[in-house]
Structures are given as C-alpha cells and as structure tokens.
C-alpha distance (Angstrom), angle and dihedral (degrees) to the residues before:
residue distance angle dihedral
M1 . . .
N2 3.79 . .
A3 3.79 129.8 .
E4 3.81 95.0 -100.2
E5 3.80 92.7 53.4
L6 3.80 92.9 48.5
L7 3.80 93.3 48.2
E8 3.80 91.2 48.0
K9 3.80 92.6 52.1
Y10 3.81 91.7 44.1
A11 3.82 90.7 51.7
A12 3.81 88.1 51.9
G13 3.81 89.7 57.9
E14 3.79 101.7 -95.7
R15 3.82 113.6 138.6
R16 3.80 104.5 165.3
F17 3.81 114.1 91.3
H18 3.78 102.8 155.8
S19 3.83 115.8 -179.8
A20 3.81 91.1 -4.6
Q21 3.81 114.2 172.1
L22 3.80 103.8 -130.0
S23 3.78 102.4 146.9
G24 3.81 111.9 160.8
V25 3.82 95.7 -0.2
N26 3.80 121.1 153.6
L27 3.81 109.9 -126.3
K28 3.76 95.5 151.1
E29 3.83 114.1 163.2
A30 3.81 92.1 -2.6
D31 3.81 120.2 147.7
L32 3.80 106.5 -127.4
S33 3.79 100.2 156.3
E34 3.83 114.8 170.5
I35 3.80 92.8 3.3
D36 3.82 115.8 158.7
L37 3.80 110.2 -134.1
Y38 3.79 98.5 163.8
R39 3.82 108.4 174.1
A40 3.80 91.1 -11.4
N41 3.80 118.3 157.4
L42 3.82 111.0 -127.1
T43 3.79 99.3 153.4
G44 3.78 111.1 160.6
A45 3.81 92.2 1.5
D46 3.81 120.9 153.0
L47 3.81 107.3 -123.4
S48 3.80 97.1 153.6
E49 3.82 112.2 155.8
T50 3.81 88.5 -2.2
T51 3.80 118.2 151.0
L52 3.80 111.5 -128.5
T53 3.79 100.4 156.5
K54 3.81 113.0 165.5
A55 3.80 90.4 -3.0
S56 3.80 119.4 158.4
L57 3.79 108.2 -123.6
W58 3.78 99.9 162.3
E59 3.80 110.3 163.5
A60 3.80 90.8 -14.1
N61 3.80 118.2 152.5
L62 3.81 113.9 -128.1
S63 3.78 96.0 154.5
R64 3.82 111.5 160.3
A65 3.80 90.8 -0.5
S66 3.80 119.9 148.7
L67 3.80 110.3 -120.0
I68 3.79 97.8 159.1
G69 3.79 108.9 163.0
A70 3.81 91.6 -7.5
N71 3.80 120.4 158.8
L72 3.80 107.3 -124.4
K73 3.79 98.9 157.0
G74 3.77 112.6 159.7
V75 3.81 96.1 -4.2
Q76 3.78 118.6 164.7
G77 3.78 103.0 -129.1
N78 3.78 107.6 160.9
S79 3.84 107.8 166.6
L80 3.81 89.8 -4.3
N81 3.81 114.3 166.6
L82 3.81 110.7 -133.6
S83 3.79 96.8 152.1
W84 3.81 112.2 157.0
A85 3.80 90.4 -5.3
D86 3.80 119.5 147.9
L87 3.80 107.0 -121.2
S88 3.78 97.4 156.4
G89 3.79 110.3 152.7
A90 3.81 92.0 2.6
D91 3.80 121.2 145.9
L92 3.81 109.9 -126.5
S93 3.79 96.6 156.5
G94 3.78 112.2 151.8
A95 3.81 91.7 5.2
D96 3.80 118.9 151.6
L97 3.79 104.1 -133.6
N98 3.79 98.5 161.8
N99 3.83 109.6 162.8
A100 3.81 91.2 -1.8
N101 3.80 120.0 155.7
L102 3.81 110.8 -127.3
T103 3.78 96.7 160.8
G104 3.80 109.2 156.6
A105 3.80 92.4 -5.9
D106 3.80 118.2 154.5
L107 3.81 106.5 -128.8
A108 3.79 97.0 161.0
G109 3.79 108.8 155.5
A110 3.81 92.1 -2.7
N111 3.80 120.4 150.0
L112 3.82 110.2 -126.1
T113 3.79 96.7 159.9
Q114 3.82 111.4 156.6
A115 3.81 91.1 -4.2
N116 3.80 119.4 151.7
L117 3.79 106.1 -120.1
S118 3.79 97.5 169.0
N119 3.80 111.4 153.8
V120 3.82 91.4 -7.7
N121 3.80 116.0 159.2
L122 3.81 107.1 -131.4
Q123 3.78 98.6 166.9
N124 3.83 111.0 151.1
A125 3.81 91.2 -3.4
N126 3.81 120.1 148.0
L127 3.80 112.0 -133.0
Q128 3.78 99.2 164.6
G129 3.79 110.7 154.9
A130 3.81 93.1 -1.1
K131 3.81 121.3 150.0
L132 3.80 111.9 -125.1
R133 3.79 104.4 163.2
G134 3.77 114.3 147.1
V135 3.80 92.8 21.4
S136 3.80 122.4 127.3
L137 3.80 114.0 -136.3
D138 3.79 100.5 164.9
K139 3.81 113.2 153.6
R140 3.80 91.5 -2.0
D141 3.80 122.6 148.8
L142 3.80 105.1 -123.3
S143 3.78 95.7 151.1
G144 3.78 116.8 151.4
L145 3.81 95.2 3.3
N146 3.79 125.3 140.9
L147 3.81 104.1 -114.6
A148 3.79 96.3 153.0
D149 3.82 113.2 153.5
V150 3.80 91.0 0.4
D151 3.81 119.3 154.6
L152 3.81 108.2 -125.2
A153 3.79 97.5 151.1
G154 3.79 110.4 159.0
V155 3.81 92.8 -1.3
S156 3.80 120.2 145.2
L157 3.82 111.8 -124.2
G158 3.79 98.0 161.6
E159 3.82 111.7 163.8
A160 3.82 89.9 -5.6
N161 3.80 118.1 155.3
L162 3.80 107.0 -121.7
R163 3.78 96.8 156.2
E164 3.82 110.9 157.1
T165 3.81 90.2 -8.0
C166 3.79 117.6 151.5
L167 3.81 108.4 -122.9
R168 3.79 94.9 157.5
G169 3.80 109.8 158.9
A170 3.81 92.0 -3.1
N171 3.80 121.5 155.8
L172 3.81 106.7 -125.1
E173 3.78 97.3 155.2
R174 3.83 110.2 156.4
A175 3.81 89.8 -3.0
T176 3.80 118.1 150.0
L177 3.80 111.9 -125.7
Q178 3.78 98.5 161.3
K179 3.82 110.9 159.9
A180 3.82 90.1 -5.8
N181 3.80 119.6 155.6
L182 3.81 105.8 -119.6
I183 3.79 97.5 159.8
K184 3.81 109.2 154.5
T185 3.80 90.7 -10.0
N186 3.80 115.3 159.4
L187 3.81 105.6 -126.0
D188 3.79 96.3 159.0
G189 3.80 108.8 155.8
A190 3.81 93.9 -4.2
N191 3.80 122.0 152.3
L192 3.81 109.2 -124.3
K193 3.79 98.0 160.4
K194 3.81 110.5 157.4
A195 3.81 90.8 -6.6
I196 3.80 118.8 151.8
L197 3.81 112.2 -125.3
T198 3.80 99.1 162.9
D199 3.82 110.2 158.1
A200 3.82 91.4 -6.8
N201 3.80 115.2 150.7
I202 3.80 108.2 -127.6
Y203 3.79 97.6 163.6
G204 3.79 108.7 155.5
A205 3.81 94.6 -1.8
N206 3.80 118.8 152.3
I207 3.80 103.9 -120.3
Q208 3.78 99.5 166.2
N209 3.80 112.6 145.8
V210 3.82 92.3 0.6
D211 3.81 116.0 154.7
F212 3.82 105.9 -135.6
N213 3.81 96.4 165.8
G214 3.79 109.4 149.5
A215 3.82 92.7 -1.4
I216 3.80 123.2 141.8
M217 3.79 104.7 -126.2
P218 3.84 127.8 -142.8
D219 3.81 90.9 -92.2
G220 3.81 90.1 58.1
E221 3.79 93.5 -109.2
R222 3.77 124.5 121.1
Y223 3.80 113.4 -105.6
K224 3.78 115.3 -92.0
P225 3.81 115.0 -160.7
E226 3.77 116.2 -127.1
A227 3.77 115.9 -105.4
S228 3.78 112.0 -94.8
N229 3.78 115.9 -98.9
S230 3.79 92.1 -155.5
Q231 3.81 91.9 97.0
P232 3.80 122.2 51.7
R233 3.76 112.5 -109.9
K234 3.76 117.4 -115.0
Q235 3.75 118.8 -123.7
D236 3.78 113.2 -99.5
A237 3.79 107.5 -96.4
S238 3.80 89.7 -138.6
L239 3.80 91.3 66.0
P240 3.78 114.7 89.8
T241 3.79 113.9 -117.0
Q242 3.76 102.7 -177.4
I243 3.81 94.5 91.6
S244 3.79 111.6 94.9
M245 3.78 117.4 -139.4
T246 3.78 127.1 -134.5
R247 3.79 124.5 -176.1
K248 3.79 129.2 -175.5
V249 3.80 130.8 177.4
I250 3.81 112.2 -131.0
R251 3.80 118.8 -147.1
T252 3.79 130.9 172.9
E253 3.79 134.1 171.3
N254 3.80 89.3 -143.8
A255 3.82 91.4 76.2
P256 3.83 131.9 48.2
A257 3.79 113.6 -74.9
P258 3.83 117.3 -117.8
V259 3.80 114.7 -89.5
G260 3.79 96.9 -167.5
P261 3.80 143.7 20.1
Y262 3.81 95.5 -44.4
N263 3.80 140.7 80.9
Q264 3.79 132.9 -130.5
A265 3.78 92.2 -111.3
I266 3.79 143.9 -21.4
A267 3.79 123.5 -141.7
A268 3.80 110.1 -153.2
S269 3.75 140.7 163.4
G270 3.77 129.4 -170.9
Q271 3.78 137.6 64.8
M272 3.79 109.9 -14.1
I273 3.80 123.6 -141.0
F274 3.79 118.1 -162.5
V275 3.81 109.9 -161.7
A276 3.79 115.8 -160.3
G277 3.78 120.0 -124.8
Q278 3.79 111.0 -76.5
I279 3.80 126.8 -148.9
A280 3.80 133.3 -175.1
I281 3.79 99.2 -81.6
D282 3.78 114.9 142.8
P283 3.84 104.4 -136.9
R284 3.80 90.9 -149.4
I285 3.78 92.6 66.3
G286 3.77 102.8 17.2
D287 3.79 94.0 -127.9
I288 3.80 142.0 100.0
V289 3.80 120.2 -81.6
Y290 3.83 133.2 -164.4
T291 3.80 93.1 23.7
D292 3.81 93.6 178.1
D293 3.82 100.1 36.2
V294 3.80 115.6 77.8
A295 3.82 93.1 -177.7
K296 3.80 93.0 55.9
Q297 3.80 90.5 44.1
T298 3.80 88.3 54.0
E299 3.81 90.7 51.3
Q300 3.80 88.8 52.5
V301 3.81 91.4 48.8
M302 3.80 92.8 49.3
A303 3.80 89.9 49.8
H304 3.82 89.3 54.9
L305 3.80 92.1 48.9
E306 3.80 90.4 49.4
A307 3.81 92.0 50.2
I308 3.80 93.0 49.8
L309 3.79 93.4 45.7
S310 3.80 90.0 49.1
A311 3.81 91.1 51.4
A312 3.81 87.5 55.4
G313 3.79 92.7 48.1
A314 3.79 94.0 -105.0
K315 3.80 138.5 117.1
F316 3.78 135.3 -155.0
E317 3.80 88.8 -92.8
N318 3.82 87.3 65.3
V319 3.81 93.0 57.9
V320 3.81 113.2 109.8
K321 3.82 102.0 174.3
T322 3.80 137.3 21.2
T323 3.77 133.9 -179.1
V324 3.79 119.6 -154.8
F325 3.80 118.4 -160.3
L326 3.81 116.9 -163.8
K327 3.76 129.7 -170.6
D328 3.81 88.6 -153.0
M329 3.81 123.2 22.8
N330 3.81 88.0 -151.1
D331 3.82 85.2 75.2
F332 3.80 91.7 61.7
A333 3.82 96.2 100.7
A334 3.81 93.3 51.0
V335 3.80 92.5 47.0
N336 3.80 92.5 44.7
A337 3.81 91.8 52.3
V338 3.80 90.6 57.5
Y339 3.81 94.1 39.8
A340 3.82 91.3 53.1
K341 3.81 91.2 61.6
Y342 3.80 90.3 66.9
F343 3.81 100.6 48.6
D344 3.79 133.8 53.1
A345 3.81 107.9 -127.5
E346 3.81 91.8 -132.9
T347 3.79 95.0 55.8
A348 3.81 102.3 23.1
P349 3.81 116.6 138.5
A350 3.77 126.5 -106.4
R351 3.79 111.0 -86.9
A352 3.78 142.7 -164.8
C353 3.81 123.2 -163.9
V354 3.79 123.0 -167.5
E355 3.79 137.4 171.6
V356 3.79 115.4 -129.1
S357 3.79 131.7 -169.7
R358 3.78 94.2 -121.3
L359 3.81 140.6 -1.4
P360 3.83 130.2 -154.9
K361 3.81 112.8 -71.6
D362 3.82 87.7 2.7
V363 3.80 93.0 -80.0
L364 3.79 120.2 166.0
V365 3.81 99.1 -129.4
E366 3.82 140.3 20.7
I367 3.81 126.7 -175.5
D368 3.80 131.8 -172.5
C369 3.78 129.0 -180.0
I370 3.78 146.9 -169.3
A371 3.79 120.3 -140.0
V372 3.79 133.0 -175.5
I373 3.79 124.4 -152.6
C-alpha cells in the first residue's frame, strides 16, 4: 500500500489498516487521527508534523521513522517499535507506550507529560529538554542517557539507575530520588529544590551549581546551605589570642634546596593549629566528588583547609607544615600545580609528600597541615 491509497481510504472513512506495509511512505503533515495501524510496518516512513492523536499503534514498527514535531497525544502504543526514530519536538503527552522500544530514539524537546513508560527500553535514547512531568520512572535503568535540561519536576525516580547520566540543568524540583543510583551523574546546574534524596548514592556526582534548597539529602537531613565566604570569618572567641606569633623561613646550603612550593623548614612560635587530613568530600552532600580528577579533588581539599584555618583565625600564610598523601605518585605534578596556587614559594611551609596504598573513601589525595598564629 502506498501513501496515496492509504490517504484515499482514510478520507473515505476507513480507519483500520492492520499489518499494512507502509515502509518508507511519505505521510508528512497528514491528519490521521484515531487511525488503527496495529502491526503495521512504517519503518523509515516520514511522519513529520503528522497528526496521530489517539491512534492505535499496537505492535507497529516505526523503526527509524521521522516523527519530528508529530502529534501523538494519547496514542495506544503497546509494544510499539520506535527504535532510532526521530521524535524530536513530538507531542506524546498521555501516550500509552507500555513495553515500547525506544532504543536510540531522539526525543529531544519531546513532550511526554503523563505518558505511560512502563517497561520502555530507553537505551541510548536522547531525551535532552524533554518534558516528563507525571511520569513514573521508579527502578528504571536510565544510566548514561542524555537528560540535560529535562523537566522531571515531581517525578518519582526511586531506586532508578542514573549512573553517569547527564542531568545538567535538569528540573528535578520535588522529585523523589530515594535510593537512586547517582554515581558519577552530571547534575551541574540542576534544580533539586525540595527533592528527596534519602539513601541515594551520589558518589562522584558533579553537583556544581546545584540548587538543593529544601532538599532532603542522602543522610536524611534537610539541606543546610554552606555559610557564605563573602565576609571574613571572625576568630572564635574561645581561642586565646594573647600569644604572639613569630615565623621564620629556614634555609641552608647543607641540605637539598626546595624544588617546589615549600621550604626546608619553618621556625615558628605561637598558638599552634593542627588541621586534620582533608579529603574531597562536599559538605553539602556528605560524599566524595570528582572521583576521577585529582586536580579538582585537590581544589576541594584546599578549600576545606582554608575554611578550617579561617575558623581558627588563620590563613594559608600561617601554615608551617603540610603532609600530602597520594594514592598514586604519578599524580604529584597535577596536585602540586594546584597546591602552588595557595602558597608563595618564598614563604611556603615545609612539606612531606608520600604515596600510600589506600586513602579513606578511595580518594586520590589527602592533605593535613599545621599552622601557627
């Protein structure tokens, strides 16, 4: 059957086209509302801007079909094959896609509001900018998908697998992510206001610029914003201040000269501050960040050291000794490049750097320090 024959029969009132062979047909911009295409073959067909509202597409094959901007509101698509189809900008709101195959489908900007996605195969699908409000995605495997800028406000994603998924800029306000797998997920700039993340695994997730206001964090506690660093912190009144501090760089030609941002020794007197070893835990989420990037982990560690020193009324210039622990000494150059930004070479503290077999939470770097004020 060709396109002209189908359109002629449809115009005459016929709606039932079971098992029709329509591979590669051009039905662009056609109005085929409520058509019954049960088990029809439409592989590679052009259905761009076509109206298929409330159509019956049970077990139909639309693999690699073009459905750009198509109107598929309320379609019945149980076991529908849409693998590698182009559905960008399509309206699938209220569609029943139970058991549908959407492998590799392009759903960028598509409207899937209130759609039934039970048992849908979304492997390699592109959902960037799609609208998914009112959809249930509990326990779904969405690992590695492109969900950048997607609208998932209020959606239930309990126990969903979002490992290494791109959710950059996504709207997850009030979404339920309880026990979800968010390992190495890119959440940069995402909206997680009032989201529920209880027992979620966010190890190594990118949470830069994430809005967690009102969210329940993985530890079950409501998110508490970090104190602003815009104002210098006052020294704790409980710390004695009457001890005067002296600090002198020690140099001798009878020992190896420094080959980095450190000195042979520092002579200091005053109140001593012993800062515990710091690792790349983001205090907002209580978990490790940048699991594969030693430079970014070092930046996180240095930020922690700076915050603790500031709380004690000290600065990096007051540090007299540091110890750097590395999981792999091959990372030394990358760590040193970051470390050097925080210390003047002329007055840098004494330092030791060692490789260890393992660090807490399998981080790549840990640094502690001693300061005198």
